[in-house]
C-alpha positions in Angstrom: -192.1 -12.8 -138.0 -188.9 -14.3 -136.6 -185.8 -12.3 -136.3 -182.6 -14.4 -136.2 -178.9 -14.2 -136.6 -177.4 -15.8 -139.6 -173.8 -17.0 -139.8 -173.1 -16.9 -143.5 -169.6 -18.3 -143.5 -166.2 -17.9 -141.8 -166.5 -14.2 -141.0 -165.5 -11.6 -138.5 -168.3 -10.8 -135.9 -169.5 -7.9 -138.1 -170.3 -10.4 -140.8 -173.1 -11.9 -138.8 -176.4 -10.8 -140.3 -179.9 -10.3 -138.9 -182.7 -11.7 -141.1 -186.4 -12.1 -140.8 -188.7 -14.8 -142.0 -192.3 -15.9 -141.3 -192.9 -17.6 -138.0 -193.5 -21.3 -138.7 -196.2 -23.1 -136.8 -195.3 -25.7 -134.3 -195.8 -29.2 -135.6 -196.8 -32.3 -133.8 -194.5 -32.8 -130.8 -193.1 -29.3 -131.2 -193.4 -26.0 -129.4 -193.0 -22.4 -130.5 -190.7 -20.6 -128.0 -190.4 -16.9 -127.5 -186.7 -16.5 -126.7 -185.8 -14.5 -123.5 -182.1 -15.3 -123.4 -179.5 -17.2 -125.4 -175.9 -17.6 -124.6 -172.6 -16.7 -126.3 -170.2 -19.5 -125.8 -166.8 -20.7 -127.1 -168.7 -23.0 -129.5 -170.0 -20.0 -131.4 -166.6 -18.4 -131.4 -165.3 -21.5 -133.1 -168.2 -21.8 -135.5 -167.7 -18.3 -136.9 -164.1 -19.4 -137.8 -165.3 -22.7 -139.3 -163.4 -24.4 -136.5 -166.1 -26.2 -134.4 -165.7 -29.9 -134.6 -169.0 -30.9 -136.1 -170.7 -27.7 -137.1 -173.3 -27.7 -139.9 -172.6 -26.3 -143.4 -173.0 -22.5 -143.7 -175.3 -20.6 -143.6 -177.0 -21.4 -140.3 -178.3 -19.8 -137.1 -175.9 -20.2 -134.1 -177.1 -20.5 -130.5 -176.1 -23.4 -128.3 -178.8 -23.0 -125.7 -181.9 -21.0 -125.0 -184.4 -19.9 -122.3 -187.9 -18.7 -123.3 -191.6 -18.9 -122.9 -193.7 -21.5 -124.7 -196.2 -19.6 -126.9 -197.9 -22.6 -128.5 -197.6 -26.3 -129.2 -198.5 -28.3 -132.2 -201.7 -30.3 -132.6 -201.9 -33.7 -130.9 -198.8 -32.8 -128.8 -200.4 -34.3 -125.7 -199.0 -33.2 -122.3 -196.9 -30.5 -124.1 -200.0 -28.2 -123.9 -199.4 -27.8 -120.2 -196.2 -26.0 -121.0 -197.9 -23.1 -122.8 -197.0 -19.9 -120.9 -194.2 -21.6 -119.0 -190.6 -20.6 -119.0 -188.4 -23.4 -120.3 -184.8 -24.2 -121.1 -183.3 -26.2 -124.0 -179.9 -27.3 -125.2 -180.0 -26.6 -128.9 -176.4 -26.6 -130.3 -177.6 -24.3 -133.1 -180.6 -22.1 -133.6 -180.8 -20.3 -130.3 -179.9 -16.8 -131.6 -183.5 -16.0 -132.7 -186.3 -14.2 -131.0 -188.6 -17.2 -131.7 -187.8 -20.8 -132.5 -189.5 -24.1 -132.8 -188.2 -27.0 -130.7 -189.2 -30.5 -129.8 -191.3 -30.6 -126.7 -189.2 -33.5 -125.5 -186.1 -31.2 -125.3 -187.7 -28.7 -123.1 -187.0 -28.5 -119.3 -189.2 -26.2 -117.2 -187.3 -23.4 -115.4 -188.2 -23.2 -111.6 -190.1 -20.2 -110.5 -187.9 -17.5 -109.0 -185.1 -17.9 -111.5 -184.7 -15.2 -114.2 -184.3 -16.1 -117.8 -180.7 -14.9 -117.8 -179.8 -16.8 -114.6 -181.2 -20.0 -116.1 -179.5 -19.4 -119.4 -176.1 -19.1 -117.7 -176.2 -22.6 -116.3 -177.7 -24.7 -119.2 -174.6 -25.9 -121.2 -172.2 -24.5 -118.6 -173.8 -26.1 -115.6 -174.4 -29.5 -117.1 -170.9 -29.6 -118.5 -169.4 -28.6 -115.1 -171.5 -31.1 -113.2 -170.7 -34.0 -115.5 -167.0 -33.3 -115.7 -166.7 -33.1 -111.9 -168.5 -36.4 -111.7 -165.8 -38.0 -113.9 -163.2 -37.4 -111.2 -162.6 -39.1 -107.9 -162.1 -35.8 -106.1 -163.7 -35.7 -102.7 -163.8 -33.4 -99.7 -160.3 -32.2 -98.8 -158.8 -32.9 -102.3 -157.4 -30.2 -104.4 -158.2 -29.7 -108.1 -156.9 -27.2 -110.7 -159.4 -25.3 -113.0 -157.9 -23.4 -116.0 -159.7 -20.2 -116.9 -161.6 -20.2 -113.7 -163.4 -16.9 -114.6 -165.1 -18.5 -117.6 -168.7 -19.7 -117.9 -168.2 -23.4 -117.4 -165.1 -23.1 -115.1 -166.7 -20.6 -112.7 -169.6 -23.0 -112.1 -167.2 -25.9 -111.8 -165.3 -24.0 -109.1 -168.5 -23.4 -107.2 -169.8 -27.0 -107.5 -166.4 -28.3 -106.3 -166.4 -26.0 -103.3 -169.9 -27.2 -102.3 -168.4 -30.7 -102.0 -165.5 -29.4 -99.9 -162.9 -29.7 -102.6 -160.1 -27.1 -102.7 -159.8 -25.3 -106.0 -156.8 -23.6 -107.6 -158.1 -21.3 -110.3 -155.7 -20.4 -113.1 -156.6 -16.9 -114.4 -155.1 -13.5 -115.3 -154.3 -11.2 -112.3 -157.3 -9.0 -113.1 -159.6 -11.9 -112.3 -158.1 -12.7 -109.0 -160.8 -11.0 -107.0 -163.6 -12.8 -108.8 -161.8 -16.2 -108.3 -161.4 -15.5 -104.6 -165.1 -14.6 -104.5 -165.9 -18.0 -105.9 -163.9 -19.6 -103.1 -160.8 -20.6 -105.1 -157.2 -19.8 -104.7 -156.0 -17.8 -107.7 -153.0 -18.9 -109.8 -151.4 -16.5 -112.3 -151.7 -17.8 -115.8 -148.9 -15.5 -116.9 -146.5 -17.0 -114.5 -145.0 -20.5 -114.2 -148.3 -22.3 -113.5 -146.8 -25.7 -112.7 -144.4 -24.2 -110.2 -147.2 -22.2 -108.5 -149.4 -25.3 -108.3 -146.5 -27.4 -107.0 -146.0 -24.9 -104.2 -149.7 -25.1 -103.2 -150.1 -28.8 -103.7 -146.6 -30.4 -103.4 -148.0 -34.0 -103.9 -150.0 -33.1 -107.0 -153.7 -32.6 -107.4 -156.7 -34.9 -107.8 -157.9 -33.4 -111.1 -157.1 -30.8 -113.7 -159.8 -29.3 -115.9 -158.3 -28.0 -119.1 -160.1 -26.3 -121.9 -157.0 -25.0 -123.6 -155.3 -28.1 -125.0 -152.3 -27.6 -127.3 -148.8 -28.1 -126.0 -149.8 -26.8 -122.5 -151.8 -30.0 -122.0 -148.6 -31.7 -120.9 -148.3 -29.2 -118.0 -151.8 -30.1 -116.9 -150.9 -33.8 -117.0 -147.8 -33.2 -114.9 -149.8 -31.5 -112.1 -151.7 -34.8 -111.3 -151.1 -36.8 -108.2 -151.2 -40.6 -108.3 -154.8 -41.5 -109.1 -155.5 -38.1 -110.5 -157.6 -37.4 -113.6 -157.1 -34.9 -116.4 -160.4 -33.7 -117.9 -159.9 -32.0 -121.2 -162.9 -30.2 -122.7 -161.6 -28.1 -125.5 -158.7 -26.9 -127.6 -158.9 -23.1 -127.2 -155.2 -22.7 -127.9 -155.8 -23.8 -131.5 -158.7 -21.4 -132.0 -157.0 -19.4 -134.7 -155.0 -22.2 -136.4 -155.5 -22.9 -140.0 -156.5 -26.3 -141.4 -159.0 -29.0 -140.6 -160.8 -28.2 -137.4 -161.1 -31.9 -136.5 -157.3 -32.5 -136.4 -156.5 -30.7 -133.1 -159.3 -32.4 -131.3 -158.5 -35.8 -132.7 -154.8 -35.3 -131.9 -155.7 -34.3 -128.4 -157.9 -37.3 -127.8 -155.2 -39.6 -129.1 -152.7 -38.0 -126.6 -155.1 -38.5 -123.7 -155.7 -42.1 -124.6 -152.0 -42.8 -124.8 -151.4 -41.3 -121.4 -154.2 -43.3 -119.9 -152.9 -46.5 -121.3 -149.5 -46.0 -119.7 -149.0 -47.7 -116.3 -148.6 -44.5 -114.3 -151.5 -44.4 -112.0 -153.1 -41.4 -113.7 -155.8 -41.1 -116.3 -157.1 -38.6 -118.9 -160.4 -38.1 -120.6 -162.0 -35.8 -123.2 -165.4 -34.6 -122.3 -168.1 -34.5 -125.0 -171.4 -33.1 -124.0 -173.1 -34.6 -127.0 -171.9 -38.2 -126.5 -174.8 -40.6 -126.9 -177.2 -38.2 -128.4 -177.3 -40.0 -131.8 -177.0 -43.6 -130.5 -179.6 -43.4 -127.7 -181.5 -40.1 -127.9 -184.2 -41.1 -125.3 -181.5 -41.9 -122.7 -179.6 -38.8 -123.6 -182.7 -36.6 -123.1 -183.5 -38.2 -119.8 -180.0 -37.8 -118.4 -179.8 -34.2 -119.7 -183.1 -33.4 -118.1 -182.0 -34.9 -114.7 -178.7 -33.0 -114.8 -180.2 -29.7 -115.8 -182.9 -30.0 -113.1 -180.2 -30.7 -110.5 -178.2 -27.7 -111.7 -181.4 -25.5 -111.5 -182.0 -26.8 -107.9 -178.5 -25.8 -106.9 -179.0 -22.4 -108.4 -182.4 -21.9 -106.8 -180.9 -23.0 -103.4 -178.0 -20.5 -103.7 -175.4 -23.2 -103.7 -174.1 -21.8 -107.0 -174.6 -18.4 -108.6 -174.9 -17.5 -112.2 -172.8 -14.5 -113.0 -173.9 -12.6 -116.1 -170.9 -10.8 -117.6 -173.2 -8.6 -119.8 -176.4 -8.9 -121.8 -176.7 -7.6 -125.4 -179.7 -7.2 -127.6 -179.8 -9.5 -130.5 -179.1 -6.7 -132.9 -175.8 -6.1 -131.2 -174.6 -9.7 -131.7 -171.3 -8.6 -133.2 -170.5 -6.5 -130.1 -171.5 -9.5 -127.9 -169.2 -11.9 -129.7 -166.3 -9.4 -129.7 -166.8 -9.0 -125.9 -166.9 -12.8 -125.3 -163.7 -13.3 -127.3 -161.9 -10.5 -125.6 -161.1 -12.4 -122.5 -162.5 -9.6 -120.3 -165.8 -11.3 -119.5 -166.2 -12.9 -116.1 -169.3 -15.1 -116.3 -171.8 -15.6 -119.2 -172.4 -13.3 -122.1 -176.1 -13.3 -123.0 -178.2 -12.3 -125.9 -181.8 -11.0 -125.4 -184.5 -9.9 -127.8 -184.4 -6.2 -128.7 -187.9 -5.8 -127.3 -186.8 -6.7 -123.8 
């Protein structure tokens, strides 16, 4: 039997329900995965509110990414049989909050030996997102960038990846997270103070890039921090998390604002990062690029260039507590779900 978490509608975390159903067999080109770790991300926080941009209709099983062991593959799956018994990772978008799940073999990326399931889980969506966003900028050794919410899952990895390249990082966080941000190699900036003034003191000529997951009115402050040639990378609209209305409107409005700024002759640019861009139009290319990026992130993790901080692991049956903790702002690193049997 499969035990999985069902999101029945726009509910409080306690409204999430555990359900069981028979384990389906893996079909052709598919693998049955025994989940070892699945993440709790901002996407699920939005989904439970009905605010994620393109979430499916309720009810469904959340879970953006997953690490687990391949138990079996479907008949005539070819080389996929070599994965049986191997630890693999996958970007799922939904479905990861289950102790077993069936996934396409083509979506599975082997996890290098020596990495734990929780470590690997912490860098799937977060690591690929951070790597790709950093690549969108022209920041190089000696440049300075600003990372909002630098204690978060994506942002903390972005800080580390930037530091590996010799880029100076100003991490905007609450004072309680200053020690962690310093540990990552960044200079902390108090989010409860005048962020623009603090950044201007540290980087009087502006910064090469700003990474902003907050959106809302504050996006103008992020834009104002840029130096000539700088890039604003927006990857969310956390400030509108609890707003009523159509969940697409804040994102569409944000994208329109970024496009307008980029069109102006001001020597700066802005972009909205979408991890899923190209998945529908060219799935084979999307899979190949995702595999290459995730393998590169795993290599950095295995080499110790980046570390995967686990804020806390919760058994699947405590999913409400896990979501509450993730939404509290107290977490430094990744919140992870594991099967109750582990």
